[in-house]
C-alpha positions in Angstrom: -18.0 -40.3 19.9 -19.5 -41.5 16.6 -21.9 -39.1 15.0 -25.5 -40.0 14.1 -26.0 -42.1 11.0 -28.1 -39.3 9.5 -25.0 -37.1 9.1 -23.5 -39.6 6.7 -26.0 -38.2 4.1 -25.4 -34.6 5.0 -22.6 -32.3 3.8 -21.7 -28.9 5.1 -23.6 -26.3 3.2 -21.7 -25.1 0.1 -21.8 -21.5 1.1 -20.5 -22.3 4.6 -17.4 -23.9 3.1 -16.9 -21.5 0.2 -17.4 -18.4 2.2 -14.8 -19.6 4.6 -12.5 -19.8 1.7 -13.5 -16.4 0.5 -13.0 -14.9 4.0 -9.6 -16.5 4.0 -8.7 -14.7 0.8 -10.0 -11.4 2.2 -7.9 -11.9 5.3 -4.9 -12.0 3.1 -5.8 -8.6 1.7 -7.6 -9.7 -1.5 -10.3 -7.2 -2.5 -13.0 -9.9 -3.1 -16.4 -8.7 -4.5 -18.9 -11.3 -3.2 -21.8 -11.9 -5.7 -22.5 -15.3 -4.3 -25.2 -15.0 -1.7 -28.6 -13.4 -1.4 -28.1 -11.5 1.8 -29.7 -8.0 1.3 -27.3 -5.2 1.8 -29.9 -2.5 1.7 -31.3 -1.2 5.0 -34.9 -1.7 6.3 -37.0 1.4 6.5 -36.6 3.8 9.3 -40.2 3.2 10.4 -39.4 -0.5 10.9 -36.2 0.2 12.8 -37.9 2.7 15.0 -40.7 0.2 15.7 -38.2 -2.3 17.1 -36.4 0.4 19.1 -39.6 1.6 20.7 -40.6 -2.0 21.5 -37.5 -2.5 23.6 -38.9 -0.3 26.4 -42.4 -1.9 26.5 -43.5 -4.1 29.4 -42.8 -7.8 28.9 -40.7 -7.1 25.8 -37.8 -9.3 27.1 -39.9 -12.2 28.3 -40.7 -15.5 26.5 -43.2 -15.0 23.7 -46.0 -17.1 22.4 -45.0 -20.0 20.1 -47.7 -18.7 17.7 -46.4 -15.1 17.7 -48.3 -11.9 18.7 -51.9 -11.9 17.6 -51.2 -8.5 16.0 -48.4 -10.1 13.9 -50.6 -12.9 12.7 -53.3 -10.3 11.8 -50.8 -8.2 9.9 -49.6 -11.2 8.0 -53.2 -12.1 7.1 -54.0 -8.5 6.0 -50.8 -8.5 4.0 -51.8 -11.6 2.1 -55.3 -10.3 1.4 -53.9 -7.0 0.1 -51.1 -8.4 -2.0 -52.2 -11.9 -3.0 -56.0 -11.8 -2.7 -55.8 -14.7 -0.2 -58.1 -14.8 2.8 -56.6 -16.3 5.9 -57.8 -16.8 9.5 -55.1 -15.2 11.5 -55.8 -17.4 14.5 -55.6 -20.8 12.7 -54.1 -20.4 9.3 -51.0 -18.2 10.0 -47.9 -19.4 11.9 -45.0 -17.0 12.2 -41.5 -18.6 12.0 -38.0 -17.6 12.8 -37.2 -17.4 9.2 -38.8 -19.6 6.5 -35.8 -21.9 6.5 -36.8 -23.4 9.9 -40.2 -24.0 8.4 -38.6 -26.5 5.9 -37.4 -28.6 8.8 -40.6 -28.2 10.9 -42.8 -29.2 8.0 -40.6 -32.2 7.1 -40.6 -33.4 10.8 -44.4 -32.9 11.0 -45.3 -34.9 7.9 -42.5 -37.3 6.9 -41.7 -40.7 8.3 -38.6 -42.6 7.6 -38.7 -44.0 4.0 -41.3 -41.5 2.8 -40.4 -40.0 -0.5 -40.2 -36.3 -1.3 -40.3 -34.6 -4.7 -37.6 -32.0 -4.9 -36.9 -29.6 -7.8 -33.6 -29.9 -9.8 -32.3 -27.2 -9.8 -33.6 -26.0 -6.4 -32.7 -24.9 -2.9 -30.2 -27.4 -1.5 -31.9 -27.3 2.0 -34.9 -29.3 0.6 -32.5 -32.2 0.1 -30.5 -31.9 3.3 -33.6 -31.7 5.5 -35.2 -34.6 3.7 -32.1 -36.7 4.5 -32.0 -35.4 8.1 -35.5 -36.8 8.8 -34.8 -40.1 7.1 -37.0 -39.5 4.1 -35.9 -40.2 0.5 -35.3 -37.4 -2.1 -36.8 -37.9 -5.5 -35.7 -35.3 -7.9 -37.9 -33.9 -10.7 -36.4 -32.0 -13.6 -36.8 -28.3 -14.2 -35.4 -27.5 -17.7 -34.7 -24.3 -19.5 -36.8 -25.3 -22.5 -39.9 -25.7 -20.2 -39.2 -22.4 -18.5 -38.2 -24.2 -15.4 -41.6 -25.7 -14.7 -42.0 -29.4 -14.0 -43.4 -31.9 -16.6 -46.2 -33.1 -14.4 -47.4 -35.7 -16.9 -43.9 -37.3 -16.9 -43.8 -37.3 -13.1 -47.2 -38.9 -13.0 -45.9 -41.9 -14.9 -43.6 -42.7 -11.9 -44.6 -44.7 -8.9 -45.8 -42.0 -6.5 -47.3 -44.3 -3.8 -44.6 -43.4 -1.3 -44.4 -39.7 -2.1 -45.7 -37.6 0.8 -44.4 -34.1 0.1 -43.5 -32.0 -2.9 -41.4 -28.8 -2.8 -42.0 -26.1 -5.3 -40.6 -22.5 -5.3 -42.2 -19.8 -7.5 -40.7 -17.3 -8.2 -38.1 -19.9 -8.6 -34.7 -19.9 -7.0 -32.1 -19.9 -8.6 -33.5 -19.4 -12.1 -36.0 -16.5 -11.4 -38.7 -18.3 -13.4 -42.3 -17.5 -12.5 -45.4 -19.7 -12.6 -48.7 -18.6 -14.2 -52.0 -18.9 -12.5 -52.8 -21.9 -14.8 -49.5 -23.6 -13.8 -50.3 -23.1 -10.1 -53.6 -24.7 -10.6 -51.9 -27.7 -12.3 -49.7 -28.1 -9.3 -52.6 -28.2 -6.9 -54.5 -30.6 -9.1 -51.5 -32.9 -9.2 -51.1 -32.8 -5.5 -54.7 -33.6 -4.8 -54.8 -36.4 -7.3 -51.8 -38.1 -5.7 -52.5 -37.2 -2.0 -49.3 -35.2 -1.7 -48.7 -32.2 0.5 -47.5 -29.4 -1.8 -45.3 -26.7 -0.3 -44.6 -23.5 -2.2 -41.5 -21.7 -0.9 -42.3 -18.1 -1.8 -39.6 -15.6 -0.4 -38.9 -13.8 -3.6 -42.5 -12.9 -4.4 -41.9 -9.1 -4.5 -38.4 -8.7 -5.8 -38.5 -7.4 -9.4 -41.9 -9.1 -9.7 -44.9 -6.9 -10.6 -47.5 -9.6 -10.1 -46.9 -11.6 -6.8 -48.7 -14.9 -6.7 -49.5 -17.3 -3.9 -50.3 -21.0 -4.3 -53.1 -20.5 -1.8 -55.0 -18.3 -4.3 -55.9 -21.4 -6.1 -59.4 -22.7 -5.2 -59.1 -25.7 -2.8 -55.4 -25.2 -2.4 -55.6 -25.2 1.4 -56.7 -28.9 1.3 -53.3 -30.0 0.0 -50.9 -27.1 0.1 -48.8 -24.9 2.5 -46.9 -21.8 1.6 -43.7 -20.5 3.2 -42.9 -16.8 3.0 -40.3 -14.5 4.5 -39.7 -10.9 5.3 -36.0 -11.2 4.7 -35.7 -10.2 1.1 -38.9 -8.1 0.9 -38.0 -5.8 3.7 -34.2 -6.2 4.0 -34.3 -7.9 7.4 -32.7 -11.2 6.7 -30.8 -11.3 9.9 -33.9 -10.7 12.0 -35.2 -14.2 10.9 -38.9 -13.5 10.3 -40.9 -15.8 8.1 -44.3 -17.6 8.2 -46.1 -20.7 7.1 -49.7 -20.4 5.8 -52.3 -23.0 5.2 -55.1 -25.0 6.8 -55.6 -25.2 10.6 -55.0 -29.0 10.5 -51.7 -28.6 8.7 -50.5 -25.8 10.9 -51.4 -27.6 14.1 -49.1 -30.4 13.0 -46.3 -27.9 12.3 -46.9 -26.2 15.6 -46.4 -29.4 17.5 -42.8 -29.5 16.2 -42.1 -25.8 16.4 -43.2 -25.6 20.0 -40.7 -28.2 21.0 -37.9 -26.4 19.1 -37.9 -22.8 20.2 -39.4 -20.5 22.9 -41.0 -17.8 20.7 -39.8 -14.9 18.6 -38.3 -11.9 20.3 -41.0 -9.3 21.0 -39.1 -6.4 19.4 -38.6 -8.2 16.2 -42.3 -9.1 16.0 -43.2 -5.4 16.4 -40.7 -4.5 13.7 -42.2 -7.1 11.4 -45.6 -5.7 12.0 -44.4 -2.3 10.9 -42.8 -3.8 7.8 -45.9 -5.6 6.8 -47.8 -2.3 6.8 -45.3 -0.7 4.4 -46.8 1.3 1.5 -46.6 0.4 -2.2 -43.9 3.0 -2.5 -41.5 0.8 -0.5 -41.7 -1.9 -3.1 -41.3 0.6 -6.0 -38.2 2.1 -4.4 -36.7 -1.3 -3.6 -37.3 -2.6 -7.1 -35.9 0.5 -8.7 -32.6 -0.1 -6.9 -32.6 -3.8 -7.9 -33.5 -3.1 -11.5 -30.6 -0.7 -11.8 -28.2 -3.3 -10.3 -29.6 -6.0 -12.6 -28.8 -4.0 -15.7 -25.2 -3.8 -14.5 -25.1 -7.5 -13.7 -26.4 -8.1 -17.3 -23.3 -6.2 -18.5 -21.1 -8.3 -16.3 -22.6 -11.5 -17.6 -22.0 -10.4 -21.1 -18.4 -9.7 -20.3 -18.2 -13.4 -19.3 -19.9 -14.4 -22.6 -22.9 -15.6 -20.6 -26.6 -15.4 -21.7 -29.6 -14.7 -19.5 -33.3 -14.3 -19.4 -34.2 -10.6 -19.1 -37.8 -11.5 -17.9 -36.7 -13.5 -14.9 -37.5 -12.1 -11.5 -36.1 -12.3 -8.0 -32.8 -11.4 -6.3 -30.5 -13.2 -8.7 -29.4 -13.4 -12.3 -29.2 -16.9 -13.6 -26.8 -17.0 -16.5 -25.9 -19.7 -19.0 -22.2 -20.3 -19.5 -20.5 -20.3 -22.9 -20.6 -23.6 -24.7 -16.9 -24.1 -24.4 -16.9 -24.0 -20.6 -17.0 -27.5 -19.3 -17.0 -26.9 -15.5 -18.9 -24.1 -13.7 -16.8 -24.8 -10.5 -13.5 -24.3 -12.4 -15.0 -21.2 -14.2 -15.9 -19.5 -10.9 -12.7 -20.4 -9.2 -10.7 -18.9 -12.1 -12.7 -15.7 -11.7 -12.3 -15.8 -7.9 -8.5 -16.2 -7.9 -7.7 -14.2 -11.0 -10.2 -11.3 -10.7 -11.3 -11.4 -7.0 -14.9 -11.9 -7.9 -17.0 -14.6 -6.3 -20.2 -15.9 -8.1 -22.1 -19.1 -7.5 -21.8 -22.3 -9.7 -25.2 -23.5 -10.8 -24.3 -27.1 -10.0 -24.8 -26.6 -6.2 -28.5 -26.4 -7.0 -28.6 -29.8 -8.7 -27.4 -31.5 -11.9 -29.7 -29.4 -14.1 -27.7 -26.4 -12.9 -24.7 -27.6 -15.0 -23.6 -25.0 -17.4 -25.1 -22.1 -15.4 -23.9 -19.6 -12.8 -25.8 -17.3 -10.4 -25.1 -13.7 -9.7 -26.6 -12.0 -6.6 -28.1 -8.5 -6.8 -27.1 -7.9 -3.1 -24.1 -5.9 -4.3 -23.7 -2.1 -4.6 -23.6 -0.5 -8.1 -20.1 0.7 -7.4 -18.9 -2.8 -6.7 -20.6 -4.2 -9.8 -19.0 -1.5 -11.9 -15.7 -2.4 -10.4 -16.2 -6.1 -11.2 -17.0 -5.1 -14.8 -13.7 -3.1 -15.0 -11.8 -6.1 -13.7 -13.0 -8.1 -16.6 -12.1 -5.5 -19.3 
């Protein structure tokens, strides 16, 4: 049976292939320290875990749930956004829970893109933007993010292109993989650009609280709901990546279109997970302080590790990763990380998997215990 033509433009996700290779080495007894992926190793709070346990015994807990999630979950999301981003949302019409924000990338693309439509995608950026664009038959159009511009797009340069077929633009601030943040003024520039060109702007915002003292939302910009959606996730913020809890936020018209897709793709989020998510969203400020204290400590050690490899980095970057520039004499990030993997049993991510502008960079994850980071440092001495 011949596969669909759309798969000709899709490759297996890099981490799917590379982690299979890493697991193979571990099966051989190799003591691999995996610094490649951003899967939180810290536990969620006991309050959150207890909330999901308690929910298991409630009436109707194991039945199908609403495609739009529990009203209490939507209300908690809206309250969370008001408290942390200063954004007012109607919980009935402007909040749509998702089974992880990653599914939202597909749902949004299916809701708004026709075959042949163009999509502005950051380079470097999350590879899923490209793969989903190809899956729905749209055309990726990459825009450069460069170190000298602090990984923010040159909107004037993009404006000089023919944008008549561009329907959607992906942005991600705090940025993955570089950890760059956007100022309020820059967020306003993005909204202005999207309105001028009749483009749906989507900010992917899952790293908003990790080592970031001033979380921002694109929806805080006046008039942003007219042209923008925001994806967010509880995965990194509350250490529940495997639970798959995210949300998309924006105008009722936009979310109604997304819901048409979503309601044909799943049968609602498990009740217990929703109750756990509600508890997480009600976490105190102390939760974030404690979480970031741990990540700050790990990051200092990762900085030492990067220096052992003669890499440079931006101390002011935020998020769950350290984006590091390779020494000038290193020509291939892939060869560099493979050498470390096979000679030192340490796995880190080559920047090139995020786009051509990732050439010359590597990414370290902070989802590794201090003990393991210290061990990695020793292996390089």
